C-alpha positions in Angstrom: -39.6 -85.8 67.6 -37.0 -87.0 65.9 -37.0 -88.6 62.5 -33.8 -91.3 61.9 -33.5 -94.5 59.2 -32.9 -97.7 60.6 -31.2 -100.7 58.8 -28.7 -101.9 56.4 -27.7 -99.3 54.0 -29.8 -99.1 50.9 -32.7 -100.5 53.0 -33.3 -98.7 56.2 -36.6 -98.2 57.4 -38.1 -94.6 58.4 -38.9 -94.2 61.8 -39.8 -91.4 64.3 -39.1 -91.5 67.7 -41.4 -89.8 70.4 -43.3 -90.0 73.4 -46.0 -91.6 74.1 -48.7 -90.8 75.8 -47.4 -92.4 79.1 -44.4 -90.3 78.4 -41.2 -93.0 77.4 -40.5 -92.5 74.0 -40.7 -95.5 71.8 -39.8 -95.7 67.6 -42.6 -95.7 65.4 -42.6 -97.1 61.6 -42.9 -93.8 59.7 -44.2 -95.9 56.3 -47.8 -95.4 56.8 -46.9 -91.3 55.8 -43.8 -92.0 53.9 -40.8 -94.4 52.0 -38.4 -91.3 51.9 -36.9 -88.6 54.2 -35.5 -86.9 51.5 -36.1 -83.2 49.9 -39.4 -83.6 48.3 -40.8 -85.3 51.6 -38.9 -82.0 53.3 -40.7 -79.6 50.7 -44.3 -81.6 50.8 -44.6 -80.6 54.8 -43.9 -84.0 55.6 -42.0 -83.3 59.5 -45.3 -81.2 60.0 -47.3 -84.7 58.3 -45.7 -87.3 60.6 -46.4 -84.6 63.7 -49.6 -85.2 62.9 -49.6 -89.1 62.5 -47.6 -89.7 65.5 -50.3 -87.4 67.9 -53.1 -89.3 66.0 -51.5 -92.2 67.1 -51.5 -93.8 63.8 -48.0 -94.9 63.5 -46.9 -99.0 64.4 -44.6 -98.9 66.8 -41.8 -100.6 64.7 -41.0 -104.1 67.3 -36.9 -105.2 67.0 -35.8 -101.1 66.7 -33.2 -101.1 69.0 -31.7 -104.3 67.3 -30.7 -102.5 64.2 -28.6 -100.5 62.0 -28.7 -96.5 62.3 -28.0 -95.2 59.4 -28.3 -90.9 58.2 -31.5 -89.7 58.8 -31.7 -88.3 55.5 -31.5 -90.6 52.6 -28.5 -88.9 50.2 -28.8 -85.3 50.4 -28.8 -83.1 47.3 -25.9 -81.5 48.3 -23.6 -80.8 51.2 -22.1 -77.6 51.3 -19.4 -76.4 53.8 -18.8 -73.4 55.6 -14.9 -72.9 56.9 -13.5 -71.6 59.6 -17.0 -70.6 61.2 -15.7 -70.4 64.9 -13.1 -67.9 65.9 -10.4 -70.3 68.1 -10.9 -72.9 64.9 -9.3 -69.9 63.1 -6.7 -69.3 65.4 -5.9 -73.0 65.6 -5.9 -73.5 61.7 -3.4 -70.5 61.7 -5.8 -68.1 59.8 -7.4 -65.0 60.5 -11.0 -65.2 61.6 -12.9 -64.6 58.4 -15.1 -61.4 57.8 -17.4 -63.4 55.3 -18.5 -67.6 54.7 -15.4 -69.6 53.5 -17.4 -72.2 51.7 -17.0 -75.1 49.9 -18.4 -77.9 48.7 -18.4 -81.7 50.1 -20.1 -84.4 47.7 -22.9 -85.9 48.6 -21.6 -89.9 48.4 -19.6 -88.9 51.2 -22.7 -89.4 53.6 -22.6 -92.8 56.2 -23.9 -93.5 59.4 -23.7 -92.1 63.2 -22.0 -95.3 63.4 -20.3 -97.0 60.7 -16.9 -97.8 60.4 -14.8 -95.1 58.9 -11.7 -95.3 56.7 -8.7 -93.8 56.9 -7.2 -93.4 52.8 -4.7 -96.0 52.7 -1.8 -93.0 52.1 -3.5 -90.6 54.9 -0.7 -89.3 57.7 -3.3 -86.5 59.5 -6.6 -87.2 58.9 -8.6 -85.2 61.5 -12.2 -85.2 62.9 -14.2 -81.7 63.4 -17.9 -82.3 64.8 -20.1 -79.7 64.0 -24.1 -78.7 63.6 -26.1 -79.7 60.1 -28.3 -77.7 58.8 -31.1 -79.7 56.4 -32.6 -77.0 54.4 -36.3 -77.6 54.2 -37.5 -75.7 51.3 -35.5 -73.8 48.0 -34.1 -70.9 49.0 -32.7 -68.3 46.2 -31.6 -64.5 46.3 -33.3 -64.5 50.5 -34.6 -61.1 51.2 -33.5 -61.5 54.6 -32.5 -63.5 57.8 -35.7 -63.6 58.4 -36.7 -65.4 55.5 -33.3 -67.6 55.6 -33.9 -69.2 59.0 -37.8 -70.1 57.4 -35.5 -72.3 54.7 -34.6 -74.7 57.9 -36.4 -78.1 58.3 -34.3 -79.2 61.1 -30.6 -80.0 62.1 -28.5 -83.3 62.9 -24.6 -83.8 64.1 -22.3 -84.4 61.9 -18.2 -85.1 61.9 -16.7 -83.3 58.8 -13.5 -85.9 58.5 -10.6 -84.0 56.5 -7.2 -85.0 55.8 -5.3 -82.0 56.5 -2.3 -83.5 54.2 -4.5 -83.4 51.3 -6.5 -80.1 52.0 -4.5 -78.0 52.7 -1.2 -75.8 51.0 1.8 -77.9 50.5 2.9 -80.6 47.3 -1.0 -80.8 46.3 -3.1 -79.6 49.1 -6.3 -78.7 47.8 -9.3 -78.4 50.5 -11.7 -80.9 47.8 -9.6 -83.8 48.0 -9.2 -83.4 51.5 -13.1 -83.4 52.2 -14.3 -85.8 49.6 -12.9 -88.9 50.5 -15.4 -92.1 51.2 -18.2 -91.7 54.6 -16.2 -88.7 55.5 -19.8 -87.6 56.2 -21.3 -89.6 59.0 -24.2 -87.8 59.4 -27.0 -88.9 62.8 -28.5 -90.7 64.5 -31.4 -87.9 64.6 -33.2 -84.9 62.3 -34.6 -83.3 65.2 -37.1 -80.4 63.9 -36.2 -77.1 63.9 -39.2 -75.8 66.1 -37.8 -78.0 69.0 -34.2 -76.6 68.8 -32.3 -73.4 69.3 -29.4 -73.6 67.2 -28.3 -70.3 68.8 -26.7 -72.1 72.1 -26.2 -75.6 71.2 -23.3 -77.6 73.4 -21.4 -78.9 70.7 -18.1 -81.5 72.2 -16.6 -84.8 70.8 -13.9 -87.1 72.4 -10.9 -89.4 71.1 -10.6 -93.2 72.7 -12.8 -91.2 75.4 -10.1 -87.8 75.9 -12.0 -84.8 75.2 -11.2 -82.7 72.6 -13.7 -80.3 71.4 -16.7 -78.0 74.1 -17.7 -75.3 72.7 -21.2 -73.4 71.5 -22.7 -72.6 68.6 -23.0 -69.2 70.4 -19.4 -68.7 69.2 -20.6 -69.0 65.5 -19.0 -65.8 63.6 -21.7 -66.1 61.2 -25.5 -67.6 62.8 -27.4 -69.8 60.9 -30.3 -67.6 59.4 -26.5 -65.9 58.1 -25.7 -68.6 56.4 -28.6 -69.5 54.3 -29.0 -65.8 53.7 -25.0 -66.0 52.1 -25.9 -69.2 50.5 -28.9 -68.2 49.1 -27.0 -65.2 46.7 -24.6 -67.9 45.0 -26.6 -71.1 45.2 -29.9 -72.4 44.6 -30.4 -74.2 47.9 -32.7 -77.4 47.5 -35.2 -79.3 50.0 -32.7 -82.0 51.3 -29.5 -80.1 50.8 -27.3 -80.1 54.1 -25.3 -77.4 55.2 -22.2 -77.7 57.5 -21.9 -74.6 59.9 -18.5 -75.2 61.0 -16.3 -76.7 63.5 -14.4 -75.3 67.0 -11.1 -75.6 68.2 -9.4 -79.0 69.5 -8.9 -80.9 66.0 -5.4 -82.8 65.4 -4.7 -79.8 63.4 -4.6 -77.5 66.7 -0.7 -79.4 67.1 -2.0 -80.5 70.6 -3.9 -83.7 69.4 -2.2 -86.9 67.3 -4.0 -87.5 64.0 -6.1 -90.9 63.7 -5.4 -93.9 63.9 -6.1 -97.6 63.0 -8.1 -98.4 65.8 -9.3 -94.8 67.5 -12.7 -94.2 68.3 -14.2 -91.4 67.9 -17.7 -89.9 69.7 -19.7 -86.7 68.6 -22.3 -85.3 71.0 -24.2 -82.0 70.1 -27.1 -80.7 73.0 -30.6 -82.4 72.3 -29.2 -83.7 68.5 -28.0 -87.3 69.9 -24.2 -88.6 70.1 -22.6 -90.4 67.1 -19.6 -92.5 67.2 -17.3 -94.1 64.6 -14.6 -96.4 64.4 -11.7 -95.8 62.8 -9.6 -98.2 60.7 -6.5 -98.1 57.8 -8.8 -98.6 54.7 -6.6 -101.1 51.7 -5.1 -100.4 48.8 -8.1 -101.4 47.1 -10.5 -99.0 48.7 -11.0 -102.0 51.0 -14.3 -101.0 54.3 -16.2 -102.3 56.6 -18.4 -101.9 59.5 -18.7 -102.8 62.5 -21.3 -105.2 64.1 
């Protein structure tokens, strides 16, 4: 079962993508169960309720689903919590030693975008970079958790994320600050789907990215320095994780920051993929000085 939201921004319809009795994958309208995919839905057992509704045949098929825009699988998350340098090879290409404790930073939740929306490069940006990441969606409140086993139970599901980053803003220099480099408009595409945690083994998922069809990143979550339960447990010691929060678990090597590839330019196309979680595609354009954005049809 895969959970998605289809439609124009602000008008998305929650849907479930699942196989019918004949094994054919179909898109079902989830509105008989919920009108929102958010923290309240997750905390209230919404994923199980959707699964039961699909099994009973209670959800109607959504006509014309294939023609609709795919939005972020979640209504705007409460918080987007990010982990830096969580793959040893990426830490090395960034000029840093692998961390011994998780490196934590935040992104504003208004950076979230759909997985196929056109993506603006900031007007003054010279070093805009891509990062394929496993996103973890929190399903219940988590604070001062007692064990990694308890932390694993707080995970509702997983999705693909692109943690777009402006390196000249982010890293040391005249005005290098992580928040500035990670807060730009539409810099957190999520989706296309939210996959329930019970349906994936997050410990061995292949992550890949391409720019203009050329391979960039190719790694596995088996290479994470800190795995998902460890991250959730660690974060819960310092903040309250709420249902609907998203944790971005870090990116593997193969980004432009490595010096091996050029940074993103107007007209470039980035594609991301994680095993069992679908694929993203963004076309990039240079934003105007007023912040003008556009979306590809």
